[in-house]
N, C-alpha and C positions, 0 to 999 in steps of 0.2 A: 544494339542496345547500349545505352550509356547510363552512368550512375545518376545523372540529373534527370533522366527520363523515367526512372523507376517510380512507381506509384503504389501506395499501400492498397490492399484489397478493401472492398466496400465497407465491411464491418469495422475496419480500423480507421475509418475516415470521419468518425464522430467528432463534433466540435466540443470543446470543454465548456463547462458552465462558467459564465463570466458574472461573478457575484458582485453586488454593490455597484452596478453601473446605471443607476437611475430607475425610476418607477416604470418606465416604458418597457424595460427588459423583462419585467415580471419577477426579477430577483434583486430588487433594490431594497432600500430601507433596512430591514433586518437580514437581508441576504439569505432567506430561506431557513433561518434559525429560530424563528418565532420570537416571543417576547421574554426577555430575561432568562433566568434559570441557569443551572450549571453548564448545560450543553451549549448555551448561547454565547458564553464567555470565550474570548480568544485564549488559545493555549489549552483548551479542554482535551484531555486524553483519558481513556478509560481502560481498565484491565479487561482482558478477554474473559467473557463469561460473567462480567459484573452486571447485576440486575438491580441497581439502585438501592442496595442494602437488603433486598429480599434474599433469602437463602438460595444460592445459585443451583441450577439444575444438576450440575455434576456432584453437588453435595447432598441433594435431596434424594436421588435415586439410590437404591441399595446396591452394595457391592457383593458379588457372589464369587465363590470359588477360591482357588489357590493356584498360583502359577509356580510350579516347581522349577527353580533355576538350574537344577542338576539333571533335568529330564534328557534322556537320550532318544533322539528321533531316528527311526530306521526308514529306509526307502524299501518298500515291499516289492519283491519280484515274484510273480506267480509261476507255477510249473508250466502252464500252457504257453507263456511267453518264452520260457527257456526252450520248450519243445519246438516252437516255430523257428527260433533263431538257430537251433541245432539243425533242423531240416533245411534251412536256407544256407547253411554252411558258415554263418557268422560266428558261431560258437562251436568249439570242439567238445570232446567227451570229458575233458578236464576243464572246469570253469572256475576261475578266480575272480576276485573283485576287479583286477586290472583288465581282464577279458570283458567284463560287463561294462567298464568305462570305455574301452575301445569300441565296443558294439554300440555305444550311445544310450545304454539303458539307465545308467546312473552317472553322477558326477564324481570327481576324484575324492572329495571330502565326505561323501555320503557313507553312512553305515548301512549295509545291505542285509535284509532279512528275507529268507526264502519262505514263501507262503504256498499253501496247498491247493489253490484253485486249478482245475484242469488235471490232465493226465500226462504222464511221461512214459514213453515206450523204450527209449534207449537207456543204456546203463551209463550214467554220468556221475562224475566225482565233482562235487560242488564244495568250494571253500569260501564261506561267507561269514559275516559277523554274528548271524543268528538264524534260527529256523523254527518253524512250527512243528509240532508233533506229527500232524497230518502230512506235511511236506516230507518229513523224514521217512515216514512209513512208505509213502508212495515211491520215493527215490530208491530206498533199500529193496523194496519188492520188485523194482525194475532191474535190480542188479547193481545199482550204483552205491555211492556213499556220500554222506554230508559231514563236513568237519567245520569247526569254528575257528576263525582266524584269530591269531594272537592280538591282545590289546583290546578285546571287545568286552562288553558288559552284559553278556547273556548267560 
């Protein structure tokens, strides 16, 4: 195979419109632009969303809600997930955020919150950025503990 033998795939082999090349081409005379008007003039350019002076759609529809720029997003980890990873040997009885990153459950920059879905049978000590009350009661009843990592907003 050589560079001169390469050929584009079939959808990319469309020929361009050749405007203003005579009546027989079907795109002669006004070159598909109709008669007169703003859009027929050369150099015409419009703003995105411009509707000819009509109130544009993005200004007609109502705006809802409020986006809080200071919102803290947590990555939720449930107890049943922790239990399966402990059973498989991917997590030990002391679990930190670094251990969860190493196990592939969260990313390095994620804030982690422990959630209460599922059951946990082993006594584990979990150090995360936040936890739900249900998760805390389940972990403590199994003989473990839950602590909040420094620098968190919970």
